[in-house]
C-alpha positions, 0 to 999 in steps of 0.5 A, spaced: 500 499 499 505 504 501 509 503 495 503 504 490 501 510 494 508 513 494 508 512 486 502 515 484 500 521 489 504 527 487 503 530 494 506 524 498 513 527 498 511 534 501 507 530 506 512 526 508 518 531 508 514 538 509 509 536 514 511 529 518 515 532 523 511 539 524 506 540 529 500 541 523 502 536 519 495 532 520 491 539 519 495 540 512 492 534 509 487 530 514 485 525 509 492 523 507 494 524 514 489 519 516 491 514 511 499 514 512 497 513 520 493 507 518 498 504 514 503 505 519 499 502 525 497 496 520 504 495 518 507 496 525 502 492 528 502 486 524 510 486 524 510 486 532 504 480 532 509 476 527 515 478 532 511 476 538 508 469 535 515 468 533 519 469 539 514 468 545 514 460 544 515 454 549 522 452 550 520 445 546 518 450 540 524 454 540 528 448 539 524 446 533 525 453 530 527 452 523 532 456 518 526 458 514 522 461 519 529 465 521 530 467 514 522 469 513 523 474 519 530 477 517 527 478 510 521 482 513 525 486 517 530 487 511 524 489 507 521 494 512 528 497 512 529 498 505 522 501 504 524 506 509 530 508 505 528 508 498 521 511 499 524 517 495 526 513 490 519 510 489 516 517 489 521 519 484 520 514 479 512 515 479 513 522 478 518 520 472 512 515 469 507 521 470 511 526 466 513 521 461 506 522 459 506 529 459 512 530 453 507 532 448 504 538 453 512 540 454 513 540 447 507 545 446 511 550 450 518 549 448 517 548 441 516 555 439 522 557 443 527 552 440 525 556 433 526 563 436 528 565 443 525 572 445 530 578 445 525 582 450 519 582 454 513 580 450 507 574 449 507 568 446 500 564 445 503 557 448 506 561 455 502 568 455 506 574 457 513 574 460 519 578 462 526 577 459 532 577 463 537 579 463 536 585 459 540 585 452 541 578 452 536 574 456 536 567 458 531 567 463 523 568 461 519 570 468 512 567 466 506 572 468 501 567 467 503 560 469 501 555 463 499 549 465 502 542 463 497 538 467 490 540 469 490 543 476 497 539 477 503 542 474 504 549 471 511 552 468 513 559 472 519 560 468 524 558 462 531 558 462 535 557 455 542 554 457 547 552 451 541 550 447 537 546 452 530 549 454 529 548 462 522 549 464 521 550 472 515 547 474 510 549 480 503 546 482 501 539 486 506 535 482 511 541 481 517 543 485 522 540 479 524 542 472 523 539 465 528 540 460 529 539 453 536 537 451 539 537 444 544 531 442 550 530 446 547 535 452 545 532 459 542 536 465 548 539 469 549 545 474 547 552 472 546 559 474 540 562 472 539 569 468 537 572 475 544 569 478 540 564 482 545 557 482 542 551 481 546 545 483 544 538 480 541 533 485 539 527 480 536 527 473 532 522 469 530 521 461 523 521 460 523 520 452 524 525 446 530 529 449 526 531 455 529 530 462 526 530 469 531 534 473 531 536 481 536 541 483 538 543 490 537 551 490 
C-alpha cells in the first residue's frame, strides 16, 4: 500500500518531508494524514504480532525453530528497512512515469522557443506574457501567467535557456522540479540562472524525446 501510494500521489513527498515532523502536519492534509497513520499502525502492529508469535514460544518450540522461519523474519525486517530508505526513490520514479506521459504538453511550450528565443519582454501563445532577463541578452523568461502542463497539477513559472537546452521550472501539486529539453550530446548539469540564482544538480532522469526530469539544490 505504501509503495503504491508513494508512486502515484504527487503530494506524498511534501507530506512526509514538509509536514511529518511539524506540529500541523495532520491539519495540512487530514485525509492523507489519516491514511499514512493507518498504514503505519497496520504495518507496525502486524510486524510486532509476527515477532511476538515468533519469539514467545515454549522451550520445546524454540528448539524446533527452522532456519526458514529465521530467514522469513530477517527478510521482513530487511524489507521495511529498505522501504524506509528508498521511499524517495519510489516517489521519484512515479513522478518520472507521470511526466513521461506529459512530453507532448512540454513540447507545446518549448517548441516555439527552440525556433526563436525572445530578445525582450513580450507575449507568446503557448506561455502568455513574460519578462526577459537579463536585459540585452536574456536567458531567463519570468512568466506572468503560469501555463499549465497538467490540469490543476503542474504549471511552468519560469524558463531558462542554457547552451541550447530549454529548462522549464515547474510549480503546482506535482511541481517543485524542472523539465528540460536537451539537444544531442547535452545532459542536465548545474547552472547559474539569468537572475544569478545557482542551481546545483541533485539527480536527473530521461523521460523520452530529449526530455529530462531534473532536481536541483538551490
